[in-house]
C-alpha positions as CSV (number, residue, x, y, z in Angstrom):
1,X,84.4,66.0,91.9
2,X,84.0,69.4,90.6
3,X,82.4,72.4,92.5
4,X,81.2,75.3,90.8
5,X,79.8,78.6,92.7
6,X,77.3,80.6,90.7
7,X,75.3,84.1,91.3
8,X,74.1,86.8,89.5
9,X,71.5,86.7,92.0
10,X,71.1,84.2,94.9
11,X,74.4,82.4,95.5
12,X,74.2,78.4,94.3
13,X,76.9,76.0,94.7
14,X,76.6,73.0,92.1
15,X,78.7,69.6,91.7
16,X,79.7,67.3,88.7
17,X,81.6,64.2,88.4
18,X,82.3,64.7,84.8
19,X,82.0,68.6,84.1
20,X,78.9,68.0,81.8
21,X,76.2,66.9,84.1
22,X,75.6,69.1,87.2
23,X,73.4,69.1,90.3
24,X,72.7,71.9,92.8
25,X,74.0,71.3,96.2
26,X,73.2,74.4,98.3
27,X,71.2,77.6,97.6
28,X,71.7,81.0,99.5
29,X,68.3,82.9,99.2
30,X,69.6,85.7,101.2
31,X,73.0,86.0,99.7
32,X,73.1,88.0,96.7
33,X,76.2,88.9,94.6
34,X,77.8,88.8,91.2
35,X,81.3,87.4,90.1
36,X,81.2,85.0,93.2
37,X,84.9,82.9,93.9
38,X,85.2,80.2,96.4
39,X,88.8,78.8,97.3
40,X,90.7,77.1,99.9
41,X,93.9,78.8,101.7
42,X,95.9,77.5,104.5
43,X,96.1,80.3,107.1
44,X,99.2,81.5,109.1
45,X,98.4,79.0,111.7
46,X,98.2,76.0,109.5
47,X,94.2,75.8,109.4
48,X,92.6,75.1,105.9
49,X,89.8,77.6,105.3
50,X,87.6,78.6,102.6
51,X,86.8,82.3,101.1
52,X,83.6,83.2,99.5
53,X,84.9,86.2,97.4
54,X,81.7,88.5,96.6
55,X,82.8,90.0,93.5
56,X,85.9,91.1,95.2
57,X,84.0,93.7,97.0
58,X,83.8,91.9,100.2
59,X,84.2,88.4,101.5
60,X,83.6,85.9,104.2
61,X,85.8,83.1,105.7
62,X,84.3,79.6,106.8
63,X,84.6,75.8,105.9
64,X,83.3,73.9,102.7
65,X,81.8,70.7,104.1
66,X,78.8,68.3,103.7
67,X,75.6,69.4,105.4
68,X,72.7,66.8,105.5
69,X,74.3,65.1,102.7
70,X,74.7,68.4,100.6
71,X,78.1,70.2,100.0
72,X,78.0,73.8,101.6
73,X,79.7,77.0,102.4
74,X,79.6,77.4,106.1
75,X,80.7,81.0,107.4
76,X,82.5,81.2,110.7
77,X,80.5,82.4,113.5
78,X,82.1,86.0,113.0
79,X,81.2,86.0,109.3
80,X,77.6,84.6,109.6
81,X,76.1,88.0,109.5
82,X,79.2,90.1,108.8
83,X,81.4,90.5,105.7
84,X,85.0,91.8,105.7
85,X,85.8,94.5,103.1
86,X,88.1,93.3,100.3
87,X,88.9,96.4,98.6
88,X,87.6,99.8,100.1
89,X,88.4,101.7,96.7
90,X,85.9,102.1,94.4
91,X,87.3,100.5,91.3
92,X,88.0,96.9,92.4
93,X,85.4,94.5,90.7
94,X,84.8,90.9,89.7
95,X,87.9,89.5,91.3
96,X,89.0,86.0,89.8
97,X,91.8,83.8,91.0
98,X,94.2,81.6,89.2
99,X,97.0,79.4,90.1
100,X,100.0,77.8,88.4
101,X,100.2,74.4,89.7
102,X,97.4,71.6,90.6
103,X,96.0,70.6,93.6
104,X,97.9,67.4,94.0
105,X,96.0,63.8,94.5
106,X,93.7,62.5,97.1
107,X,96.6,60.8,98.7
108,X,98.8,63.7,98.7
109,X,96.9,67.0,98.2
110,X,98.4,70.3,97.5
111,X,96.6,73.8,98.0
112,X,98.2,76.1,95.3
113,X,99.3,79.7,95.8
114,X,96.2,81.5,94.6
115,X,96.3,84.8,92.8
116,X,93.8,87.5,92.3
117,X,93.2,89.8,89.6
118,X,90.3,92.5,89.4
119,X,88.7,94.7,86.7
120,X,89.5,98.3,87.8
121,X,86.2,99.9,87.3
122,X,82.9,100.0,89.1
123,X,79.6,98.6,87.3
124,X,77.2,100.6,89.7
125,X,78.1,104.0,89.1
126,X,80.1,105.4,86.5
127,X,81.9,102.8,84.1
128,X,79.9,103.6,81.2
129,X,80.8,107.4,81.7
130,X,84.9,106.9,81.3
131,X,85.2,106.5,77.6
132,X,83.4,109.7,76.5
133,X,84.6,111.8,79.4
134,X,88.4,111.0,78.9
135,X,87.8,110.8,75.0
136,X,89.2,107.5,74.8
137,X,87.7,103.8,74.2
138,X,88.5,103.1,77.6
139,X,86.6,101.1,80.2
140,X,88.9,100.0,82.9
141,X,92.3,98.2,83.2
142,X,93.3,95.3,85.6
143,X,94.2,96.1,88.9
144,X,97.5,94.6,90.2
145,X,97.9,90.8,90.6
146,X,97.6,89.8,94.2
147,X,98.6,86.9,95.8
148,X,95.9,85.6,98.6
149,X,96.6,84.5,102.0
150,X,94.9,84.4,105.4
151,X,95.9,85.4,108.8
152,X,94.4,84.8,112.4
153,X,93.6,88.1,113.8
154,X,91.7,88.0,117.2
155,X,88.5,85.9,116.6
156,X,88.7,86.1,113.0
157,X,90.6,85.0,109.8
158,X,91.7,88.1,107.5
159,X,92.3,87.9,103.6
160,X,95.7,89.3,102.7
161,X,96.2,90.6,99.2
162,X,99.9,91.0,98.6
163,X,101.2,92.4,95.2
164,X,103.4,89.6,93.3
165,X,106.8,89.5,94.0
166,X,107.5,89.8,90.3
167,X,106.5,93.4,90.5
168,X,109.6,94.2,92.6
169,X,111.8,93.4,89.2
170,X,110.3,96.8,87.9
171,X,111.9,99.0,90.6
172,X,114.3,101.4,89.3
173,X,116.6,101.2,92.1
174,X,119.3,103.4,90.2
175,X,116.9,106.4,90.3
176,X,115.1,105.3,94.0
177,X,115.0,108.0,96.6
178,X,115.5,106.8,100.2
179,X,114.8,108.5,103.4
180,X,115.3,106.9,106.8
181,X,114.3,107.9,110.0
182,X,113.4,111.5,108.8
183,X,111.6,114.0,110.9
184,X,108.4,114.9,108.6
185,X,106.3,118.0,109.6
186,X,103.3,119.4,108.0
187,X,105.7,122.2,106.0
188,X,108.1,119.6,104.9
189,X,109.6,119.7,101.5
190,X,110.6,116.0,101.5
191,X,109.8,115.4,97.9
192,X,110.1,119.1,96.4
193,X,112.4,117.6,93.8
194,X,110.5,114.5,92.9
195,X,108.8,114.0,89.5
196,X,107.0,111.2,88.1
197,X,103.7,109.4,86.9
198,X,104.6,105.6,87.5
199,X,106.0,104.6,90.8
200,X,106.0,102.5,94.0
201,X,105.8,104.0,97.5
202,X,107.0,102.0,100.5
203,X,106.5,103.9,103.8
204,X,106.5,103.5,107.6
205,X,105.2,106.1,109.9
206,X,105.8,106.7,113.8
207,X,103.3,109.6,114.6
208,X,104.4,112.0,117.2
209,X,102.1,112.7,120.1
210,X,100.4,115.6,118.6
211,X,100.3,114.1,114.8
212,X,96.9,113.9,113.7
213,X,97.2,112.4,110.0
214,X,99.8,110.9,107.7
215,X,99.8,109.9,104.2
216,X,100.9,111.3,100.6
217,X,99.8,114.0,98.0
218,X,100.1,112.0,94.6
219,X,100.3,113.2,91.0
220,X,100.3,117.0,91.9
221,X,100.4,119.7,89.5
222,X,97.8,122.0,87.5
223,X,95.9,122.5,90.6
224,X,95.2,118.6,90.7
225,X,96.1,116.2,93.6
226,X,95.3,112.6,94.7
227,X,95.3,112.2,98.4
228,X,96.1,108.9,100.2
229,X,95.7,109.8,104.1
230,X,95.7,107.9,107.4
231,X,93.6,109.6,109.9
232,X,94.9,108.8,113.4
233,X,92.0,110.3,115.2
234,X,89.4,108.2,113.2
235,X,91.8,105.3,112.4
236,X,90.8,105.4,108.9
237,X,92.6,105.0,105.3
238,X,91.1,106.9,102.8
239,X,91.8,107.8,99.0
240,X,90.5,111.1,97.8
241,X,90.2,111.8,94.4
242,X,87.8,114.7,94.1
243,X,90.7,117.1,93.1
244,X,92.7,114.3,90.7
245,X,91.8,115.7,87.5
246,X,89.2,114.8,85.3
247,X,86.0,113.9,87.5
248,X,83.4,111.4,86.1
249,X,80.5,112.1,88.5
250,X,79.7,112.9,92.0
251,X,80.1,109.4,92.9
252,X,83.8,109.1,91.5
253,X,84.7,112.6,93.8
254,X,83.3,110.9,96.8
255,X,86.1,109.9,99.3
256,X,86.7,106.1,99.6
257,X,87.8,104.8,102.9
258,X,88.0,102.1,105.6
259,X,88.7,101.6,109.3
260,X,92.0,100.6,109.9
261,X,93.7,100.2,113.4
262,X,97.6,101.2,113.6
263,X,100.1,98.4,114.0
264,X,100.7,97.2,117.9
265,X,103.5,99.6,118.4
266,X,101.3,102.6,117.1
267,X,103.1,103.1,113.7
268,X,101.6,102.8,110.2
269,X,102.6,101.2,106.9
270,X,101.5,102.3,103.8
271,X,102.4,100.8,100.5
272,X,101.3,102.6,97.1
273,X,101.4,101.8,93.4
274,X,101.0,105.0,91.3
275,X,100.3,104.8,87.5
276,X,99.3,107.1,84.9
277,X,95.7,106.1,85.4
278,X,95.4,104.5,89.1
279,X,96.5,104.5,92.5
280,X,96.5,101.2,94.8
281,X,97.3,101.1,98.5
282,X,97.8,98.5,100.8
283,X,98.2,98.6,104.7
284,X,98.1,96.8,107.9
285,X,100.3,93.5,106.8
286,X,98.2,93.6,103.3
287,X,94.8,92.9,105.1
288,X,93.6,96.2,103.9
289,X,93.5,97.3,100.1
290,X,92.0,100.1,98.2
291,X,92.2,100.8,94.4
292,X,90.9,103.7,92.5
293,X,91.1,105.0,88.8
294,X,92.4,108.4,88.3
295,X,92.3,110.8,85.2
296,X,95.1,113.6,86.2
297,X,96.9,115.9,83.6
298,X,99.9,114.7,82.4
299,X,101.9,117.5,83.7
300,X,100.7,116.5,87.2
301,X,103.9,114.4,88.0
302,X,104.7,116.3,91.7
303,X,104.2,114.5,95.1
304,X,104.7,115.3,99.0
305,X,104.4,113.6,102.1
306,X,101.3,114.6,104.0
307,X,101.5,115.2,107.8
308,X,98.9,117.3,109.8
309,X,99.3,118.2,113.6
310,X,102.6,117.5,114.9
311,X,105.7,115.9,113.0
312,X,106.2,112.2,112.7
313,X,109.2,110.1,111.8
314,X,109.5,108.1,108.7
315,X,111.1,105.8,106.6
316,X,110.0,106.4,102.9
317,X,111.3,104.7,99.7
318,X,110.2,105.7,96.4
319,X,111.1,103.6,93.2
320,X,110.1,104.7,89.6
321,X,108.8,102.0,88.0
322,X,110.1,100.6,84.6
323,X,107.6,100.0,81.9
324,X,106.7,96.2,80.9
325,X,106.4,97.5,77.3
326,X,109.8,96.2,76.1
327,X,109.0,95.7,72.4
328,X,108.2,99.4,71.8
329,X,109.6,100.3,68.1
330,X,110.6,104.0,67.3
331,X,108.2,105.3,64.6
332,X,109.9,107.4,62.0
333,X,107.3,107.7,59.2
334,X,103.7,108.7,59.4
335,X,101.3,105.7,59.0
336,X,97.7,106.0,56.9
337,X,95.7,103.1,58.1
338,X,93.3,101.1,56.0
339,X,94.2,102.9,52.9
340,X,96.5,102.5,50.0
341,X,97.8,105.9,50.4
342,X,100.4,105.6,52.7
343,X,102.2,109.1,53.8
344,X,105.8,109.4,53.5
345,X,106.0,112.4,55.9
346,X,108.7,112.2,58.5
347,X,107.6,112.5,62.0
348,X,108.4,116.1,63.6
349,X,109.8,115.9,66.8
350,X,110.4,119.4,68.6
351,X,112.1,120.3,71.9
352,X,109.2,119.1,74.0
353,X,108.6,115.5,74.8
354,X,105.6,115.1,73.1
355,X,105.6,113.1,69.5
356,X,103.7,114.9,67.1
357,X,102.0,112.4,64.5
358,X,101.0,114.0,61.1
359,X,99.0,111.5,58.7
360,X,98.7,111.4,55.1
361,X,95.7,113.3,53.6
362,X,92.7,110.7,52.9
363,X,89.2,111.0,51.6
364,X,86.1,111.2,53.5
365,X,85.5,107.6,52.8
366,X,88.7,106.3,54.1
367,X,89.2,105.5,57.8
368,X,92.1,106.8,59.2
369,X,93.5,106.3,62.6
C-alpha cells in the first residue's frame, strides 16, 4: 500500500493500492504547510517513530497508524500543540528526503537511512530579490545533504540532521589548522593568518566562569563579517549576517537564532560549513541546524574566534574544502557563443588571480555570453 502526504493548504493523507487510484485517509484542517514530508525513523532507543516535516522549517514526531479505520499521523503528546525547529536559519526550505535502498518486505521490513536536502532560499521574504541584487541569474542553491535520525531527550524525540560522511573526503587535511586545548580570550589572534572562502570548522568550547559568548567571525574583510555566536547568558545560537556583504532586504539583515542549552558538562560544540555564498551551523549533537545565504566580497576571506567576557578553552580544527568540480578545463582562447564569428584572442592573465576574458566583436543582433 502506498501513502501520500499533500499540502499547499491543509495537510491531507491519501492511500493507494496501485499508485493510480487514490483515496483520502485523513485531513488536518488546522495544520497548514507547504512541501510536507512524512517518514519513519528508528530512534536511538529502538522505537520506530514517524516525523512530519513542515516544509523543512519545523517538525512534529509521532506515530502513523489507523484511527477509526483511517490511516493518520498522530503526534506525540508533547507535539500536539508544539513544533520543534528544523532549521533556525532563514534559508532552508522545501526539505525533501531520499534513500538508497528499499524498505524490505512485509516479513523482513527494513527502515532505510533517509537523507534530506533543502532549497537554500526562502519563499516568503526575499528570494525574488536575489538575482537582480547580486547581478546573477541566481535563486538559491541546495543545503548540505543531511542524514536524519532521532534521539530521545527528556520527554520527547528530537530530529538529528548530520552532514553526510562523504563530505569528510573533501577536507584538505594537508593544509588544515588544529588548535588543541588553547586559551582563547576576546583579544585573541588565533586565526590572524587564516584566509579562505570555503572551509569546515569543528570546534569545542569550554567557557570560563566569566565567558558570556563564543563563536566565530566568518568571511571577514572589506568591512564585512558574518557572525556565528553562542550567547551563554541567553542560551541562544545565532547567525548574524547584518554586515555580511550585499544585503537583500531588512528581513535578510535580521539575526536568526534558536534557544540551545549547553552540553551536560557546560561545553558548547559548533560545527560550521562556510562556502562562497552560504554558512551552515550544527550544534547540540546535530539536533540544532541553521543555514543562511551570504553574499560577501571576494576579498572577505579572513576569520577570527569570537569570545566575549572572560576567556574560554577550545579545541578547533579548520579544514579547507576541496572543490567537487574535478572536470574543470583550462581555457586558453576566447569563445564567442551563438555566433559564427569565433574570436582567436588569447586570454590575458595578469599577476592577479582574476581571469580576464575577452570576447570577439559581435553585431548587436548576436547573443554573446
